[in-house]
Backbone as CSV, one residue per row, in Angstrom:
resi,resn,N_x,N_y,N_z,CA_x,CA_y,CA_z,C_x,C_y,C_z
1,MET,19.648,-153.461,49.390,20.159,-152.129,49.739,20.042,-151.199,48.537
2,HIS,19.501,-150.000,48.763,19.404,-149.011,47.691,20.770,-148.388,47.442
3,HIS,21.170,-148.333,46.176,22.465,-147.763,45.845,22.277,-146.423,45.146
4,ASP,22.996,-145.430,45.601,22.992,-144.110,44.976,24.177,-144.058,44.023
5,ASP,23.918,-144.272,42.737,25.031,-144.341,41.797,25.481,-142.969,41.305
6,ARG,24.999,-141.923,41.948,25.527,-140.591,41.614,26.987,-140.461,42.025
7,LEU,27.400,-141.221,43.021,28.813,-141.233,43.431,29.572,-142.292,42.649
8,ILE,30.597,-141.856,41.943,31.518,-142.763,41.262,32.864,-142.637,41.966
9,VAL,33.344,-143.717,42.514,34.649,-143.696,43.193,35.737,-144.064,42.191
10,ALA,36.730,-143.197,42.080,37.849,-143.429,41.169,38.873,-144.322,41.845
11,LEU,39.096,-145.495,41.259,40.095,-146.423,41.803,41.461,-146.103,41.185
12,ASP,41.996,-144.950,41.554,43.279,-144.513,41.002,44.435,-145.094,41.809
13,VAL,44.449,-146.404,41.882,45.478,-147.142,42.611,46.356,-147.864,41.591
14,PRO,47.511,-148.401,42.005,48.496,-148.870,41.022,48.098,-150.054,40.165
15,ASP,47.306,-150.983,40.706,47.060,-152.210,39.944,45.718,-152.811,40.329
16,ALA,45.339,-153.852,39.589,44.031,-154.462,39.779,43.863,-155.070,41.168
17,LEU,44.911,-155.668,41.714,44.800,-156.258,43.046,44.505,-155.198,44.093
18,SER,45.179,-154.042,43.973,44.918,-152.940,44.911,43.498,-152.419,44.734
19,GLY,43.052,-152.353,43.475,41.701,-151.881,43.206,40.643,-152.811,43.765
20,LEU,40.859,-154.104,43.601,39.904,-155.072,44.122,39.866,-155.038,45.650
21,LYS,41.027,-154.885,46.258,41.090,-154.784,47.713,40.322,-153.561,48.195
22,MET,40.501,-152.418,47.483,39.802,-151.202,47.869,38.298,-151.380,47.719
23,ALA,37.865,-151.984,46.603,36.435,-152.206,46.399,35.863,-153.124,47.480
24,ASP,36.640,-154.108,47.914,36.196,-155.000,48.988,36.056,-154.238,50.304
25,GLN,36.997,-153.302,50.558,36.923,-152.500,51.774,35.670,-151.632,51.787
26,ILE,35.349,-151.064,50.631,34.193,-150.167,50.536,32.896,-150.964,50.556
27,GLY,32.944,-152.173,50.004,31.790,-153.067,50.055,30.584,-152.551,49.299
28,ASP,29.396,-152.766,49.880,28.166,-152.409,49.175,27.796,-150.942,49.328
29,ALA,28.662,-150.147,49.937,28.375,-148.712,50.070,28.406,-148.014,48.722
30,VAL,29.202,-148.517,47.786,29.383,-147.866,46.482,29.059,-148.856,45.372
31,SER,28.329,-148.381,44.365,27.925,-149.256,43.269,28.579,-148.908,41.938
32,PHE,29.365,-147.822,41.897,29.896,-147.327,40.625,31.370,-146.967,40.820
33,TYR,32.235,-147.502,39.941,33.670,-147.242,40.043,34.231,-146.747,38.717
34,LYS,35.233,-145.892,38.829,35.984,-145.426,37.665,37.354,-146.081,37.648
35,ILE,37.718,-146.605,36.490,39.049,-147.183,36.292,39.697,-146.390,35.164
36,GLY,40.868,-145.836,35.448,41.481,-144.913,34.514,42.694,-145.453,33.790
37,LEU,43.255,-144.580,32.975,44.392,-144.932,32.131,45.594,-145.380,32.946
38,GLY,45.756,-144.806,34.141,46.911,-145.135,34.967,46.973,-146.597,35.373
39,MET,45.816,-147.271,35.370,45.796,-148.679,35.759,45.737,-149.620,34.554
40,LEU,45.776,-149.067,33.360,45.602,-149.897,32.182,46.624,-151.027,32.114
41,THR,47.895,-150.712,32.394,48.939,-151.736,32.329,49.018,-152.555,33.616
42,GLY,48.199,-152.193,34.604,48.190,-152.936,35.866,46.979,-153.829,36.008
43,GLY,46.359,-154.182,34.871,45.211,-155.074,34.913,43.879,-154.362,35.001
44,GLY,43.834,-153.117,34.534,42.614,-152.328,34.658,41.403,-152.938,33.973
45,LEU,41.592,-153.482,32.774,40.455,-154.077,32.072,39.968,-155.346,32.777
46,ALA,40.902,-156.105,33.306,40.509,-157.305,34.051,39.737,-156.925,35.308
47,LEU,40.175,-155.874,35.985,39.465,-155.407,37.180,38.069,-154.922,36.808
48,ALA,37.978,-154.150,35.711,36.676,-153.657,35.266,35.724,-154.823,35.029
49,ASN,36.206,-155.839,34.361,35.376,-156.994,34.047,34.961,-157.747,35.305
50,GLU,35.902,-157.910,36.253,35.578,-158.633,37.487,34.560,-157.874,38.332
51,LEU,34.757,-156.564,38.465,33.822,-155.774,39.268,32.432,-155.770,38.633
52,LYS,32.389,-155.738,37.318,31.102,-155.727,36.608,30.415,-157.079,36.670
53,GLN,31.127,-158.117,36.279,30.510,-159.430,36.124,30.327,-160.176,37.443
54,ASP,31.313,-160.077,38.335,31.268,-160.871,39.565,30.702,-160.113,40.766
55,HIS,30.781,-158.771,40.718,30.341,-157.988,41.878,29.158,-157.077,41.561
56,GLY,28.712,-157.065,40.316,27.529,-156.296,39.960,27.706,-154.792,40.007
57,LYS,28.935,-154.318,39.889,29.188,-152.878,39.931,29.034,-152.258,38.542
58,ARG,28.703,-150.979,38.520,28.756,-150.223,37.276,30.190,-149.718,37.094
59,ILE,30.622,-149.611,35.825,32.018,-149.279,35.558,32.125,-148.133,34.565
60,PHE,32.932,-147.165,34.938,33.281,-146.018,34.110,34.749,-146.200,33.726
61,LEU,34.999,-146.484,32.442,36.357,-146.656,31.943,36.841,-145.309,31.409
62,ASP,37.801,-144.738,32.089,38.251,-143.372,31.792,39.546,-143.423,30.982
63,MET,39.410,-143.620,29.682,40.573,-143.754,28.803,40.911,-142.464,28.051
64,LYS,39.954,-141.543,27.944,40.163,-140.269,27.237,40.798,-140.496,25.857
65,LEU,40.160,-141.332,25.067,40.717,-141.702,23.765,40.793,-140.490,22.830
66,PHE,41.867,-140.447,22.064,42.039,-139.405,21.049,42.931,-139.953,19.945
67,ASP,42.415,-139.972,18.722,43.190,-140.462,17.577,42.366,-140.173,16.328
68,ILE,42.827,-140.666,15.204,42.032,-140.528,13.993,40.757,-141.357,14.147
69,GLY,39.739,-141.009,13.386,38.441,-141.627,13.567,38.445,-143.139,13.496
70,ALA,39.109,-143.706,12.500,39.087,-145.148,12.328,39.690,-145.874,13.528
71,THR,40.744,-145.293,14.085,41.392,-145.918,15.239,40.508,-145.831,16.472
72,VAL,39.886,-144.673,16.685,38.977,-144.516,17.829,37.806,-145.483,17.700
73,GLU,37.226,-145.584,16.512,36.094,-146.482,16.304,36.476,-147.924,16.625
74,ALA,37.643,-148.354,16.162,38.090,-149.720,16.417,38.340,-149.960,17.902
75,ALA,38.958,-148.977,18.561,39.247,-149.121,19.990,37.958,-149.221,20.800
76,VAL,37.001,-148.375,20.471,35.733,-148.389,21.206,34.967,-149.677,20.931
77,ARG,34.986,-150.152,19.719,34.301,-151.406,19.415,34.879,-152.551,20.257
78,GLY,36.206,-152.552,20.418,36.836,-153.584,21.233,36.473,-153.459,22.701
79,LEU,36.439,-152.219,23.213,36.119,-152.012,24.619,34.653,-152.288,24.912
80,ALA,33.793,-152.039,23.940,32.355,-152.214,24.155,31.989,-153.670,24.444
81,GLN,32.834,-154.605,24.048,32.520,-156.024,24.282,32.577,-156.391,25.765
82,PHE,33.156,-155.510,26.583,33.266,-155.798,28.011,32.003,-155.442,28.790
83,ASP,30.979,-154.913,28.109,29.696,-154.607,28.747,29.857,-153.608,29.889
84,LEU,30.667,-152.572,29.641,30.872,-151.528,30.643,29.833,-150.427,30.448
85,ASP,29.862,-149.419,31.314,28.794,-148.417,31.321,29.191,-147.089,30.667
86,PHE,30.303,-146.498,31.093,30.754,-145.219,30.553,32.169,-145.363,30.000
87,LEU,32.457,-144.609,28.936,33.807,-144.530,28.377,34.068,-143.097,27.970
88,THR,35.243,-142.572,28.321,35.573,-141.208,27.932,36.413,-141.165,26.665
89,VAL,36.118,-140.145,25.858,36.945,-139.782,24.705,37.115,-138.273,24.750
90,HIS,38.094,-137.757,24.041,38.206,-136.304,23.955,37.033,-135.756,23.163
91,GLY,36.635,-134.527,23.502,35.394,-133.979,22.988,35.423,-133.427,21.583
92,ASP,36.507,-133.627,20.840,36.548,-133.172,19.456,35.486,-133.921,18.653
93,PRO,34.705,-133.207,17.848,33.569,-133.850,17.171,33.927,-135.095,16.369
94,HIS,35.074,-135.102,15.673,35.398,-136.283,14.875,35.667,-137.496,15.761
95,VAL,36.210,-137.259,16.953,36.467,-138.352,17.896,35.152,-138.884,18.450
96,VAL,34.262,-137.982,18.825,32.971,-138.384,19.377,32.173,-139.188,18.353
97,ARG,32.136,-138.716,17.120,31.381,-139.441,16.084,31.933,-140.848,15.881
98,ALA,33.247,-140.975,15.862,33.864,-142.291,15.686,33.566,-143.207,16.867
99,ALA,33.606,-142.642,18.066,33.320,-143.441,19.256,31.880,-143.936,19.253
100,ARG,30.953,-143.082,18.820,29.561,-143.494,18.744,29.396,-144.660,17.766
101,GLU,30.118,-144.607,16.669,30.057,-145.715,15.709,30.571,-146.998,16.351
102,GLY,31.671,-146.892,17.081,32.242,-148.069,17.725,31.346,-148.674,18.793
103,ALA,30.548,-147.817,19.452,29.679,-148.288,20.530,28.287,-148.665,20.044
104,ALA,28.030,-148.519,18.758,26.693,-148.754,18.214,26.182,-150.154,18.566
105,GLY,24.939,-150.195,18.995,24.325,-151.479,19.306,24.638,-152.010,20.694
106,THR,25.366,-151.239,21.494,25.698,-151.655,22.861,25.155,-150.630,23.849
107,GLY,25.278,-150.931,25.129,24.825,-150.000,26.159,25.902,-149.042,26.624
108,LEU,27.068,-149.080,25.999,28.181,-148.231,26.418,27.884,-146.775,26.088
109,LYS,27.956,-145.916,27.090,27.712,-144.489,26.889,29.038,-143.750,26.693
110,ILE,29.068,-142.910,25.674,30.272,-142.149,25.341,30.219,-140.779,26.000
111,LEU,31.210,-140.513,26.840,31.314,-139.225,27.532,32.483,-138.444,26.952
112,ALA,32.221,-137.205,26.564,33.236,-136.367,25.943,33.915,-135.477,26.980
113,VAL,35.235,-135.472,26.963,36.009,-134.592,27.834,36.010,-133.193,27.224
114,THR,35.651,-132.207,28.015,35.660,-130.819,27.535,37.058,-130.240,27.748
115,ILE,37.321,-129.750,28.953,38.665,-129.295,29.323,38.994,-129.900,30.683
116,LEU,40.148,-130.533,30.783,40.526,-131.238,32.009,40.446,-130.312,33.226
117,THR,39.938,-130.857,34.333,39.764,-130.039,35.534,41.077,-129.675,36.211
118,SER,42.183,-130.245,35.759,43.497,-129.887,36.313,44.117,-128.693,35.579
119,LEU,43.423,-128.167,34.554,43.977,-127.081,33.738,43.308,-125.752,34.041
120,ASP,44.112,-124.692,33.978,43.566,-123.336,34.067,43.940,-122.570,32.799
121,ARG,43.635,-121.286,32.759,43.852,-120.528,31.530,45.325,-120.483,31.138
122,ALA,46.213,-120.393,32.115,47.648,-120.378,31.802,48.072,-121.679,31.129
123,ASP,47.506,-122.793,31.576,47.825,-124.079,30.945,47.320,-124.110,29.505
124,LEU,46.138,-123.591,29.274,45.583,-123.572,27.921,46.413,-122.684,27.000
125,ASP,46.905,-121.569,27.546,47.777,-120.699,26.754,49.033,-121.454,26.335
126,ALA,49.599,-122.220,27.267,50.810,-122.980,26.961,50.550,-124.042,25.899
127,CYS,49.303,-124.517,25.823,48.928,-125.524,24.818,48.439,-124.888,23.515
128,MET,48.477,-123.562,23.452,48.048,-122.821,22.267,46.561,-123.027,21.970
129,ILE,45.765,-123.180,23.028,44.312,-123.259,22.883,43.767,-121.848,22.724
130,ARG,42.768,-121.691,21.880,42.286,-120.347,21.538,41.909,-119.546,22.778
131,PRO,42.034,-118.212,22.697,41.710,-117.362,23.843,40.249,-117.493,24.249
132,GLY,39.979,-117.097,25.468,38.611,-117.121,25.980,38.566,-117.656,27.394
133,ALA,37.518,-117.289,28.098,37.337,-117.773,29.464,37.030,-119.268,29.437
134,ILE,37.563,-119.997,30.410,37.375,-121.443,30.443,35.898,-121.847,30.437
135,PRO,35.032,-121.216,31.218,33.619,-121.630,31.166,33.023,-121.520,29.762
136,ASP,33.404,-120.488,29.020,32.890,-120.325,27.658,33.418,-121.422,26.736
137,LEU,34.698,-121.742,26.866,35.283,-122.800,26.035,34.665,-124.155,26.363
138,VAL,34.455,-124.404,27.636,33.875,-125.688,28.056,32.463,-125.849,27.508
139,THR,31.632,-124.832,27.643,30.255,-124.953,27.168,30.217,-125.085,25.645
140,ASP,31.127,-124.397,24.960,31.185,-124.514,23.498,31.582,-125.937,23.092
141,ARG,32.610,-126.487,23.742,33.026,-127.857,23.429,31.927,-128.864,23.793
142,ALA,31.233,-128.611,24.885,30.149,-129.510,25.280,29.043,-129.517,24.226
143,ALA,28.653,-128.339,23.772,27.593,-128.254,22.769,27.990,-128.994,21.498
144,ARG,29.226,-128.831,21.066,29.692,-129.498,19.857,29.760,-131.008,20.039
145,ALA,30.153,-131.429,21.232,30.204,-132.870,21.506,28.803,-133.470,21.492
146,PHE,27.837,-132.778,22.105,26.458,-133.264,22.080,25.949,-133.369,20.639
147,GLN,26.243,-132.360,19.838,25.805,-132.360,18.442,26.424,-133.527,17.669
148,ALA,27.634,-133.938,18.079,28.320,-135.047,17.419,27.836,-136.408,17.911
149,GLY,26.973,-136.415,18.932,26.392,-137.672,19.391,26.833,-138.155,20.758
150,ALA,27.568,-137.339,21.514,27.990,-137.765,22.854,26.779,-137.995,23.752
151,ASP,26.860,-139.029,24.576,25.806,-139.297,25.551,25.912,-138.379,26.759
152,GLY,27.079,-137.796,26.940,27.298,-136.914,28.070,28.657,-136.270,27.956
153,VAL,28.986,-135.449,28.952,30.280,-134.779,28.963,30.911,-134.878,30.346
154,ILE,32.223,-134.721,30.344,32.984,-134.576,31.574,33.333,-133.094,31.699
155,ALA,32.984,-132.498,32.813,33.287,-131.080,33.019,33.405,-130.815,34.506
156,SER,34.085,-129.746,34.859,34.233,-129.424,36.274,32.897,-128.944,36.840
157,PRO,32.737,-129.018,38.170,31.492,-128.528,38.770,31.221,-127.063,38.449
158,ASN,32.279,-126.298,38.223,32.112,-124.873,37.963,31.355,-124.594,36.673
159,GLU,31.412,-125.537,35.718,30.750,-125.312,34.434,29.465,-126.128,34.277
160,ALA,29.121,-126.940,35.278,27.982,-127.845,35.135,26.673,-127.101,34.871
161,ALA,26.440,-126.007,35.576,25.168,-125.292,35.405,25.044,-124.717,34.001
162,ALA,26.116,-124.154,33.480,26.077,-123.574,32.136,25.844,-124.654,31.083
163,ILE,26.450,-125.821,31.277,26.242,-126.922,30.332,24.804,-127.426,30.421
164,ARG,24.289,-127.570,31.649,22.923,-128.055,31.823,21.915,-127.128,31.144
165,ALA,22.249,-125.836,31.051,21.345,-124.863,30.440,21.362,-124.909,28.915
166,LEU,22.314,-125.623,28.322,22.380,-125.698,26.860,21.179,-126.461,26.302
167,PRO,20.595,-125.995,25.219,19.512,-126.768,24.589,19.963,-128.173,24.208
168,GLU,21.222,-128.298,23.782,21.750,-129.601,23.352,21.905,-130.582,24.511
169,ALA,21.854,-130.072,25.761,22.108,-130.921,26.925,20.878,-131.687,27.394
170,ALA,19.743,-131.451,26.775,18.524,-132.142,27.200,18.703,-133.655,27.070
171,GLY,18.473,-134.364,28.161,18.591,-135.810,28.159,20.016,-136.333,28.179
172,LYS,20.992,-135.458,28.334,22.399,-135.862,28.334,22.954,-135.901,29.758
173,LEU,24.063,-136.614,29.911,24.711,-136.757,31.214,25.801,-135.712,31.420
174,ILE,25.926,-135.248,32.648,27.063,-134.413,33.047,27.748,-135.127,34.209
175,VAL,29.008,-135.460,34.016,29.794,-136.159,35.037,30.924,-135.245,35.461
176,THR,31.031,-134.997,36.752,31.989,-134.011,37.240,33.076,-134.629,38.107
177,PRO,34.321,-134.594,37.616,35.468,-134.827,38.510,35.777,-133.508,39.212
178,GLY,36.906,-133.446,39.892,37.229,-132.215,40.606,36.298,-131.978,41.776
179,VAL,35.756,-133.059,42.342,34.856,-132.952,43.489,35.626,-133.285,44.757
180,ARG,35.523,-132.403,45.725,36.242,-132.582,46.979,35.319,-132.310,48.150
181,PRO,35.125,-133.271,49.050,34.354,-132.992,50.261,34.975,-131.842,51.031
182,ALA,34.167,-131.100,51.763,34.666,-129.960,52.530,35.830,-130.392,53.413
183,GLY,36.913,-129.619,53.375,38.087,-129.919,54.186,39.124,-130.777,53.508
184,SER,38.818,-131.296,52.312,39.773,-132.144,51.593,40.797,-131.289,50.854
185,GLU,41.968,-131.864,50.625,42.984,-131.199,49.826,42.562,-131.173,48.359
186,ALA,42.874,-130.075,47.667,42.525,-129.963,46.253,43.397,-130.865,45.393
187,GLY,44.622,-131.159,45.836,45.543,-131.970,45.040,45.874,-131.257,43.738
188,ASP,45.827,-131.971,42.615,46.176,-131.356,41.338,44.957,-130.777,40.615
189,GLN,43.817,-130.725,41.293,42.612,-130.176,40.689,42.547,-128.663,40.928
190,LYS,42.169,-127.916,39.903,42.139,-126.457,40.011,40.732,-125.880,39.971
191,ARG,39.751,-126.662,39.521,38.370,-126.165,39.438,37.497,-127.190,40.157
192,ILE,37.240,-126.924,41.451,36.637,-127.933,42.312,35.360,-127.422,42.980
193,ALA,34.608,-128.344,43.568,33.418,-128.017,44.355,33.126,-129.190,45.274
194,THR,32.236,-128.980,46.244,31.818,-130.062,47.122,30.833,-130.970,46.379
195,PRO,30.611,-132.183,46.878,29.658,-133.072,46.213,28.272,-132.472,46.038
196,ALA,27.729,-131.889,47.095,26.379,-131.321,47.014,26.328,-130.173,46.022
197,ALA,27.357,-129.328,46.016,27.378,-128.190,45.097,27.411,-128.663,43.651
198,ALA,28.158,-129.731,43.373,28.237,-130.258,42.004,26.880,-130.784,41.538
199,ILE,26.188,-131.522,42.394,24.864,-132.048,42.040,23.873,-130.904,41.871
200,ASP,23.917,-129.942,42.781,23.006,-128.803,42.692,23.227,-128.001,41.407
201,ALA,24.459,-128.029,40.893,24.777,-127.286,39.671,24.300,-128.008,38.420
202,GLY,23.859,-129.246,38.568,23.326,-129.954,37.407,24.033,-131.240,37.044
203,ALA,25.036,-131.646,37.836,25.742,-132.899,37.543,24.849,-134.099,37.839
204,ASP,24.975,-135.130,37.005,24.271,-136.393,37.249,25.097,-137.333,38.113
205,HIS,26.417,-137.270,37.933,27.340,-138.116,38.685,28.541,-137.276,39.093
206,ILE,29.097,-137.573,40.255,30.348,-136.959,40.687,31.403,-138.049,40.806
207,VAL,32.642,-137.677,40.519,33.758,-138.619,40.608,34.667,-138.171,41.749
208,VAL,34.877,-139.062,42.709,35.728,-138.759,43.860,36.760,-139.875,43.983
209,GLY,38.024,-139.501,44.069,39.084,-140.488,44.161,39.818,-140.459,45.480
210,ARG,40.858,-139.631,45.546,41.730,-139.611,46.726,41.025,-139.405,48.062
211,PRO,40.010,-138.529,48.153,39.341,-138.384,49.454,38.704,-139.671,49.958
212,VAL,38.473,-140.636,49.060,37.956,-141.936,49.490,39.082,-142.933,49.670
213,TRP,39.862,-143.194,48.595,40.817,-144.297,48.711,42.045,-143.980,49.551
214,GLN,42.292,-142.679,49.827,43.389,-142.335,50.741,42.919,-142.214,52.185
215,ALA,41.629,-142.322,52.408,41.095,-142.171,53.765,41.481,-143.361,54.640
216,ALA,41.571,-143.118,55.948,41.867,-144.209,56.888,40.769,-145.261,56.835
217,ASP,39.530,-144.829,56.582,38.391,-145.732,56.459,37.649,-145.379,55.165
218,PRO,38.032,-145.999,54.040,37.418,-145.643,52.758,35.904,-145.818,52.732
219,ARG,35.401,-146.860,53.373,33.952,-147.071,53.391,33.248,-145.919,54.095
220,ALA,33.802,-145.481,55.212,33.190,-144.375,55.955,33.268,-143.080,55.156
221,ALA,34.380,-142.877,54.449,34.519,-141.676,53.639,33.487,-141.648,52.519
222,ALA,33.284,-142.798,51.874,32.266,-142.880,50.826,30.870,-142.671,51.406
223,ALA,30.627,-143.270,52.556,29.306,-143.137,53.188,29.007,-141.697,53.542
224,ALA,30.030,-140.949,53.969,29.827,-139.539,54.317,29.422,-138.736,53.088
225,ILE,30.039,-139.032,51.948,29.673,-138.341,50.721,28.246,-138.684,50.319
226,LEU,27.888,-139.946,50.427,26.531,-140.365,50.082,25.493,-139.726,50.992
227,THR,25.839,-139.532,52.262,24.939,-138.843,53.181,24.722,-137.396,52.729
228,GLU,25.806,-136.755,52.285,25.691,-135.395,51.770,24.802,-135.361,50.530
229,LEU,24.975,-136.342,49.641,24.173,-136.377,48.423,22.697,-136.642,48.713
230,ALA,22.433,-137.418,49.750,21.050,-137.763,50.079,20.217,-136.533,50.410
231,ALA,20.891,-135.463,50.816,20.184,-134.230,51.163,19.951,-133.345,49.949
232,CYS,20.495,-133.745,48.765,20.357,-132.917,47.554,18.980,-133.117,46.919
């Protein structure tokens, strides 16, 4: 069976057993899964390893690491031994450089977070982030992350086209959360688009969580998204 790994399903469920059950329900329809920080204490690393080694899935570990360089480098070196595919860190250049050092010699790709898709300008003001339109800040952070050695970036679909147009983005990955099939609830996401729109804007992969795992039939929900992507 041909797998379209442009769809990454976020297993944002409470624990590894729930995640494994969900992956079993979805079956061979999906080849790429995201495991995030929320499941870390619920066996997330064990689930990542089982899905990778026993089920042949690709794994995106969404940890959004941020710390001093030496700590980030050590953390990434430890995670890289699990033979996973993607790992997120915050897009600050010193963090990205440290993560690249930690992943050296492995196939782990470092993805830099630009600005979380759940944030808008009012949220950035509250965090004392410098003034400016979000698309401008995102593209600036993306360019700096690429220069620091990031293999790709995490950004909302709204900024994907601008990032893809950057000279620094040549050969780099753009992974977009904040993707919602038409008719889905936005939830806590504030900068969203449909799957097809995100791919058309320049994304290599889209991340979809609740519209799949909260669906009455998760496999059918994933298949519907893949059908939409097949037309891109």
